[in-house]
LONU-76919 format. One record per residue: z, x, y of N, C-alpha, C in turn; residue number from 1. Coordinates in Angstrom, 1 decimal. Layout:
! residues N
ATOM      n_Z      n_X      n_Y     ca_Z     ca_X     ca_Y      c_Z      c_X      c_Y   resi
ATOM        Z        X        Y        Z        X        Y        Z        X        Y    NUM
...
END
This chain:
! residues 179
ATOM      n_Z      n_X      n_Y     ca_Z     ca_X     ca_Y      c_Z      c_X      c_Y   resi
ATOM   -100.7    111.4    152.3    -99.4    110.9    151.7    -98.9    112.1    150.9      1
ATOM    -97.6    112.4    151.1    -96.9    113.5    150.4    -96.7    113.1    149.0      2
ATOM    -97.1    113.8    148.0    -96.8    113.5    146.6    -96.1    114.6    145.9      3
ATOM    -95.3    115.3    146.6    -94.5    116.4    146.0    -93.5    115.8    145.0      4
ATOM    -93.2    116.5    143.9    -92.3    116.0    142.9    -91.0    115.6    143.5      5
ATOM    -90.4    114.5    142.9    -89.1    114.0    143.3    -88.1    114.7    142.6      6
ATOM    -87.0    115.2    143.3    -85.9    115.8    142.6    -85.1    114.9    141.9      7
ATOM    -84.3    115.3    140.9    -83.5    114.4    140.1    -82.6    113.6    141.0      8
ATOM    -82.0    114.2    142.1    -81.1    113.5    143.0    -81.9    112.4    143.7      9
ATOM    -83.2    112.7    144.2    -83.9    111.7    144.9    -84.4    110.6    143.8     10
ATOM    -84.6    111.0    142.6    -85.1    110.0    141.6    -83.9    109.1    141.3     11
ATOM    -82.7    109.6    141.2    -81.6    108.7    141.0    -81.3    107.8    142.1     12
ATOM    -81.6    108.2    143.4    -81.5    107.3    144.5    -82.6    106.3    144.5     13
ATOM    -83.8    106.7    144.1    -85.0    105.8    144.1    -85.0    104.8    142.9     14
ATOM    -84.5    105.3    141.7    -84.5    104.5    140.5    -83.0    104.3    140.2     15
ATOM    -82.4    103.2    140.4    -81.0    103.0    140.1    -80.8    103.2    138.6     16
ATOM    -79.5    103.3    138.2    -79.1    103.4    136.8    -79.6    102.2    136.0     17
ATOM    -79.4    101.0    136.6    -79.9     99.8    135.8    -81.4     99.8    135.7     18
ATOM    -82.1    100.3    136.7    -83.6    100.3    136.7    -84.0    101.3    135.6     19
ATOM    -83.4    102.5    135.6    -83.7    103.5    134.5    -83.4    102.9    133.1     20
ATOM    -82.3    102.2    133.0    -82.0    101.6    131.6    -83.1    100.6    131.2     21
ATOM    -83.5     99.8    132.2    -84.5     98.8    131.9    -85.8     99.5    131.5     22
ATOM    -86.2    100.5    132.3    -87.4    101.3    132.0    -87.3    101.9    130.6     23
ATOM    -86.2    102.5    130.3    -85.9    103.1    129.0    -86.2    102.1    127.9     24
ATOM    -85.7    100.8    128.1    -86.0     99.8    127.0    -87.5     99.6    126.8     25
ATOM    -88.2     99.6    127.9    -89.7     99.5    127.8    -90.3    100.6    127.2     26
ATOM    -89.9    101.9    127.5    -90.4    103.1    127.0    -90.2    103.1    125.5     27
ATOM    -89.0    102.6    125.0    -88.7    102.6    123.6    -89.7    101.8    122.8     28
ATOM    -90.5    101.0    123.3    -91.4    100.2    122.6    -92.7    101.0    122.2     29
ATOM    -92.8    102.2    122.6    -94.0    103.1    122.4    -93.6    104.3    121.8     30
ATOM    -94.5    105.0    121.1    -94.3    106.3    120.5    -93.8    107.3    121.7     31
ATOM    -93.0    108.2    121.3    -92.4    109.2    122.3    -93.5    109.8    123.2     32
ATOM    -94.6    110.2    122.5    -95.6    110.9    123.3    -96.5    109.9    124.2     33
ATOM    -96.2    108.7    124.1    -97.0    107.7    124.8    -96.2    106.9    125.8     34
ATOM    -95.1    107.5    126.3    -94.2    106.7    127.2    -94.8    106.3    128.5     35
ATOM    -96.0    106.9    128.8    -96.7    106.4    130.0    -97.3    105.0    129.8     36
ATOM    -97.3    104.6    128.6    -97.8    103.2    128.3    -96.9    102.2    128.9     37
ATOM    -95.7    102.5    129.4    -94.7    101.6    129.9    -94.8    101.6    131.5     38
ATOM    -96.0    102.2    132.0    -96.0    102.3    133.5    -96.1    100.9    134.2     39
ATOM    -96.8     99.9    133.6    -96.9     98.6    134.3    -95.5     98.0    134.3     40
ATOM    -94.8     98.0    133.1    -93.5     97.4    133.0    -92.5     98.2    134.0     41
ATOM    -92.6     99.5    134.1    -91.7    100.3    134.9    -91.9     99.9    136.4     42
ATOM    -93.2     99.8    136.8    -93.5     99.4    138.2    -93.0     98.0    138.5     43
ATOM    -93.2     97.1    137.5    -92.7     95.7    137.7    -91.2     95.7    137.9     44
ATOM    -90.5     96.5    137.1    -89.0     96.6    137.2    -88.6     97.1    138.6     45
ATOM    -89.3     98.2    139.0    -89.0     98.8    140.4    -89.3     97.7    141.4     46
ATOM    -90.4     97.0    141.4    -90.7     95.9    142.3    -89.6     94.8    142.3     47
ATOM    -89.2     94.4    141.2    -88.2     93.4    141.1    -86.9     93.8    141.8     48
ATOM    -86.5     95.1    141.7    -85.3     95.6    142.3    -85.5     95.9    143.8     49
ATOM    -86.7     96.4    144.2    -86.8     96.9    145.6    -87.7     95.9    146.4     50
ATOM    -88.5     95.0    145.8    -89.3     94.1    146.5    -90.7     94.6    146.7     51
ATOM    -90.9     95.9    146.6    -92.3     96.4    146.7    -92.3     97.8    146.0     52
ATOM    -93.4     98.4    145.9    -93.5     99.7    145.3    -93.9    100.7    146.4     53
ATOM    -93.0    101.5    146.8    -93.3    102.5    147.9    -93.9    103.7    147.3     54
ATOM    -94.5    104.5    148.1    -95.1    105.8    147.6    -94.0    106.7    147.0     55
ATOM    -92.8    106.6    147.5    -91.7    107.4    146.8    -91.3    106.8    145.5     56
ATOM    -91.4    105.5    145.4    -91.1    104.9    144.1    -92.2    105.2    143.1     57
ATOM    -93.5    105.2    143.5    -94.6    105.6    142.6    -94.3    107.0    142.1     58
ATOM    -93.9    108.0    143.0    -93.6    109.3    142.6    -92.5    109.4    141.6     59
ATOM    -91.4    108.6    141.9    -90.2    108.6    140.9    -90.7    108.0    139.6     60
ATOM    -91.5    107.0    139.5    -91.9    106.5    138.2    -92.8    107.5    137.6     61
ATOM    -93.7    108.2    138.3    -94.5    109.2    137.7    -93.7    110.3    137.1     62
ATOM    -92.7    110.8    137.8    -91.8    111.8    137.3    -91.0    111.4    136.1     63
ATOM    -90.5    110.2    136.2    -89.7    109.7    135.1    -90.5    109.5    133.8     64
ATOM    -91.8    109.0    133.9    -92.6    108.9    132.7    -93.4    110.0    132.4     65
ATOM    -93.3    111.1    133.2    -94.1    112.3    132.9    -95.6    112.2    133.1     66
ATOM    -95.9    111.4    134.2    -97.4    111.1    134.5    -97.8    111.8    135.7     67
ATOM    -99.1    112.0    135.9    -99.6    112.5    137.2    -99.3    111.3    138.2     68
ATOM    -98.9    111.7    139.4    -98.7    110.7    140.4    -99.9    109.8    140.7     69
ATOM   -101.0    110.4    140.7   -102.3    109.7    141.0   -102.6    108.6    140.0     70
ATOM   -102.1    108.8    138.8   -102.3    107.8    137.7   -101.4    106.6    138.0     71
ATOM   -100.2    106.8    138.5    -99.3    105.7    138.8    -99.9    105.0    140.0     72
ATOM   -100.3    105.7    141.0   -100.9    105.1    142.2   -102.2    104.3    141.9     73
ATOM   -102.9    104.7    141.0   -104.2    104.0    140.6   -103.8    102.6    139.9     74
ATOM   -102.7    102.6    139.1   -102.2    101.3    138.6   -101.7    100.4    139.6     75
ATOM   -100.9    101.0    140.6   -100.3    100.1    141.7   -101.4     99.5    142.6     76
ATOM   -102.5    100.3    142.8   -103.5     99.8    143.7   -104.6     99.0    143.0     77
ATOM   -104.7     99.1    141.7   -105.6     98.3    140.9   -105.2     96.9    140.7     78
ATOM   -103.9     96.7    140.4   -103.4     95.3    140.1   -102.9     94.7    141.4     79
ATOM   -103.3     93.5    141.7   -102.8     92.8    142.9   -101.4     92.2    142.8     80
ATOM   -100.8     92.4    141.6    -99.4     91.9    141.5    -98.4     92.9    142.1     81
ATOM    -98.8     94.1    142.4    -97.9     95.0    143.0    -98.0     95.0    144.5     82
ATOM    -96.8     94.9    145.2    -96.8     95.0    146.6    -96.7     96.4    147.1     83
ATOM    -97.6     96.8    147.9    -97.7     98.2    148.4    -97.1     98.3    149.8     84
ATOM    -96.5     97.3    150.2    -95.7     97.3    151.5    -94.6     96.2    151.4     85
ATOM    -93.6     96.3    152.2    -92.6     95.2    152.1    -93.1     93.8    152.3     86
ATOM    -92.6     92.9    151.6    -93.0     91.5    151.7    -91.8     90.6    152.0     87
ATOM    -92.0     89.4    152.4    -90.9     88.5    152.7    -90.2     88.1    151.5     88
ATOM    -89.1     87.4    151.7    -88.3     86.9    150.6    -89.0     86.1    149.6     89
ATOM    -90.0     85.3    150.1    -90.9     84.5    149.3    -92.3     84.9    149.5     90
ATOM    -92.9     85.4    148.5    -94.3     85.8    148.5    -95.1     84.6    148.0     91
ATOM    -96.0     84.1    148.8    -96.8     82.9    148.5    -98.2     83.4    148.2     92
ATOM    -98.7     83.4    147.0   -100.1     83.8    146.6   -100.8     82.5    146.4     93
ATOM   -101.8     82.3    147.2   -102.7     81.0    147.1   -104.0     81.4    146.5     94
ATOM   -104.4     80.8    145.3   -105.6     81.2    144.7   -106.8     80.5    145.5     95
ATOM   -107.8     81.4    145.7   -108.9     80.9    146.5   -110.2     81.3    145.7     96
ATOM   -110.1     81.6    144.4   -111.2     81.8    143.5   -112.0     80.5    143.4     97
ATOM   -113.1     80.5    142.8   -114.0     79.3    142.8   -113.4     78.0    142.4     98
ATOM   -112.8     77.9    141.3   -112.3     76.5    140.9   -111.3     76.0    141.9     99
ATOM   -110.4     76.9    142.3   -109.4     76.5    143.3   -110.0     76.3    144.7    100
ATOM   -111.0     77.1    145.1   -111.7     76.9    146.3   -112.4     75.6    146.4    101
ATOM   -113.0     75.2    145.3   -113.7     73.9    145.2   -112.8     72.7    145.2    102
ATOM   -111.5     73.0    144.9   -110.5     71.9    144.9   -109.5     72.1    146.0    103
ATOM   -109.8     72.9    147.1   -109.0     72.9    148.2   -108.1     74.1    148.4    104
ATOM   -108.4     75.2    147.6   -107.5     76.4    147.7   -107.6     77.0    149.1    105
ATOM   -108.8     77.1    149.6   -109.0     77.7    151.0   -108.3     76.8    152.0    106
ATOM   -108.4     75.5    151.9   -107.7     74.6    152.8   -106.1     74.7    152.7    107
ATOM   -105.7     74.9    151.4   -104.2     75.1    151.2   -103.8     76.4    151.9    108
ATOM   -104.6     77.5    151.8   -104.2     78.8    152.4   -104.2     78.6    154.0    109
ATOM   -105.2     77.9    154.5   -105.3     77.7    155.9   -104.1     76.8    156.4    110
ATOM   -103.8     75.8    155.6   -102.7     74.9    156.0   -101.4     75.7    156.1    111
ATOM   -101.1     76.6    155.1    -99.9     77.4    155.1    -99.9     78.4    156.2    112
ATOM   -101.1     79.0    156.5   -101.3     79.9    157.6   -100.8     79.2    158.9    113
ATOM   -101.3     78.0    159.1   -101.0     77.3    160.4    -99.5     76.9    160.4    114
ATOM    -99.0     76.4    159.2    -97.6     75.9    159.1    -96.6     77.1    159.4    115
ATOM    -96.9     78.2    158.8    -96.0     79.4    158.9    -96.3     80.2    160.1    116
ATOM    -97.4     80.1    160.7    -97.7     80.9    161.9    -98.1     82.3    161.6    117
ATOM    -98.7     82.5    160.4    -99.1     83.9    160.0   -100.5     83.8    159.4    118
ATOM   -101.2     84.9    159.5   -102.5     85.0    158.8   -102.3     85.5    157.4    119
ATOM   -103.3     85.4    156.6   -103.2     85.9    155.2   -102.9     87.4    155.2    120
ATOM   -101.9     87.8    154.4   -101.6     89.2    154.4   -100.3     89.5    155.3    121
ATOM    -99.9     88.5    156.1    -98.8     88.7    157.0    -97.5     88.1    156.6    122
ATOM    -96.4     88.5    157.2    -95.1     88.0    156.9    -94.5     87.4    158.1    123
ATOM    -93.8     86.2    157.9    -93.3     85.5    159.1    -92.2     86.4    159.8    124
ATOM    -92.0     86.1    161.1    -91.1     87.0    161.9    -89.7     86.9    161.3    125
ATOM    -89.3     85.8    160.6    -88.0     85.8    160.1    -87.8     86.5    158.7    126
ATOM    -89.0     87.0    158.2    -88.9     87.8    157.0    -88.9     86.9    155.7    127
ATOM    -89.0     85.6    155.9    -88.9     84.7    154.8    -90.2     84.6    153.9    128
ATOM    -91.3     84.5    154.6    -92.6     84.2    153.8    -93.6     85.3    154.1    129
ATOM    -94.3     85.7    153.0    -95.5     86.5    153.1    -96.6     85.6    152.4    130
ATOM    -97.7     85.5    153.2    -98.8     84.6    152.7   -100.0     85.5    152.3    131
ATOM   -100.4     85.3    151.0   -101.4     86.2    150.5   -102.5     85.3    149.7    132
ATOM   -103.7     85.8    149.8   -104.8     85.2    148.9   -104.6     85.8    147.5    133
ATOM   -104.9     85.0    146.6   -104.7     85.5    145.2   -106.0     85.4    144.4    134
ATOM   -106.1     86.3    143.4   -107.2     86.1    142.4   -106.8     85.0    141.5    135
ATOM   -107.7     84.6    140.5   -107.4     83.5    139.7   -106.0     83.6    139.0    136
ATOM   -105.3     82.5    138.9   -104.0     82.5    138.4   -104.1     81.8    137.0    137
ATOM   -105.3     81.5    136.5   -105.5     80.9    135.2   -105.0     79.5    135.1    138
ATOM   -104.9     78.8    136.2   -104.5     77.4    136.2   -105.6     76.5    136.9    139
ATOM   -106.8     76.8    136.5   -108.0     76.1    137.2   -107.9     74.6    137.1    140
ATOM   -107.4     74.1    136.0   -107.3     72.6    135.8   -106.3     72.0    136.7    141
ATOM   -105.4     72.9    137.3   -104.3     72.4    138.2   -104.6     72.7    139.7    142
ATOM   -105.9     73.0    140.0   -106.2     73.5    141.3   -106.0     72.5    142.4    143
ATOM   -105.6     73.0    143.6   -105.4     74.4    144.0   -104.0     74.8    143.5    144
ATOM   -104.0     76.0    143.0   -102.8     76.6    142.4   -102.3     77.7    143.3    145
ATOM   -101.0     78.0    143.2   -100.4     79.1    143.9    -99.2     79.7    143.1    146
ATOM    -98.8     80.8    143.4    -97.7     81.5    142.7    -96.7     81.9    143.8    147
ATOM    -95.4     81.6    143.5    -94.3     82.0    144.4    -93.6     83.2    143.7    148
ATOM    -93.5     84.3    144.4    -92.8     85.5    144.0    -93.2     86.0    142.6    149
ATOM    -94.5     85.9    142.3    -95.1     86.4    141.1    -94.6     85.7    139.8    150
ATOM    -93.8     84.6    140.0    -93.1     84.0    138.8    -93.3     82.5    138.7    151
ATOM    -93.3     81.9    139.8    -93.4     80.3    139.8    -94.7     79.9    140.1    152
ATOM    -95.4     79.2    139.1    -96.7     78.6    139.3    -96.6     77.2    139.9    153
ATOM    -97.3     76.9    140.9    -97.3     75.6    141.6    -98.6     75.1    141.5    154
ATOM    -98.8     73.8    141.1   -100.1     73.1    140.9   -100.3     72.0    141.9    155
ATOM   -101.6     71.7    142.0   -102.1     70.7    142.9   -101.5     70.7    144.3    156
ATOM   -101.6     71.9    144.9   -100.9     72.2    146.2   -101.7     71.8    147.3    157
ATOM   -101.6     70.5    147.7   -102.1     70.0    148.9   -101.0     69.8    150.0    158
ATOM   -101.3     69.3    151.1   -100.4     69.4    152.3    -99.0     68.9    152.0    159
ATOM    -98.9     67.7    151.3    -97.6     67.1    151.1    -96.7     68.1    150.1    160
ATOM    -97.4     68.6    149.1    -96.7     69.5    148.2    -96.3     70.8    148.9    161
ATOM    -97.2     71.3    149.7    -97.0     72.5    150.4    -95.8     72.4    151.4    162
ATOM    -95.7     71.2    152.1    -94.6     71.0    153.0    -93.3     71.0    152.2    163
ATOM    -93.3     70.3    151.1    -92.1     70.2    150.2    -91.7     71.5    149.7    164
ATOM    -92.6     72.3    149.3    -92.4     73.7    148.8    -91.7     74.5    149.9    165
ATOM    -92.3     74.6    151.1    -91.8     75.4    152.2    -90.4     74.9    152.5    166
ATOM    -90.1     73.6    152.6    -88.8     73.1    152.9    -87.8     73.6    151.8    167
ATOM    -88.2     73.4    150.5    -87.4     73.8    149.4    -87.0     75.3    149.5    168
ATOM    -87.9     76.1    149.8    -87.7     77.6    149.9    -86.8     77.9    151.1    169
ATOM    -87.0     77.3    152.2    -86.2     77.4    153.4    -84.7     77.0    153.1    170
ATOM    -84.6     75.9    152.4    -83.2     75.5    152.0    -82.6     76.5    151.0    171
ATOM    -83.4     76.9    150.1    -82.8     78.0    149.1    -82.4     79.2    149.9    172
ATOM    -83.2     79.6    150.9    -82.8     80.8    151.7    -81.5     80.6    152.5    173
ATOM    -81.4     79.4    153.1    -80.2     79.0    153.8    -79.0     79.0    153.0    174
ATOM    -79.2     78.4    151.8    -78.0     78.4    150.9    -77.7     79.8    150.4    175
ATOM    -78.6     80.6    150.2    -78.3     82.0    149.7    -77.7     82.8    150.8    176
ATOM    -78.1     82.5    152.1    -77.6     83.3    153.2    -76.1     82.9    153.4    177
ATOM    -75.7     81.8    153.0    -74.3     81.3    153.2    -73.4     81.8    152.1    178
ATOM    -74.0     82.2    151.0    -73.2     82.6    149.8    -72.6     84.0    150.0    179
END
């Protein structure tokens, strides 16, 4: 993977003005000599804008924060919240850790896999859904739990609720496509 420095022109293409402004707000929370402390926030902002964190985006963030590119790459690959490849419009993370597994997390993942026609880690042909296994979401009392687009926690996700969620998201996508 080429990790050569990103030129200012490339960086401005990779990180939009609004992205840089949002990153600057995060950087301002730390002492000037510790701006690399904003790396997780910066990567989250990039992912919100682009849907995933590409190697080029990693390099742009590294250059912007004055960090070694490998340090940014290590953060991206350590945390499972960062997408290292493009994902569907709706990323469905199903918790399969022990409490959720004991309460049907594996069955929920299997049900969604069959319903959507994709294996874990894959995206549907229409680009709407990416199905992923997730580490603990901290909602063990609501098992099985899942997370939609890293933001919306869904609880007690058995077949009926999974069907309703998929239909809701399809309707949201259809409505958005018409807008």
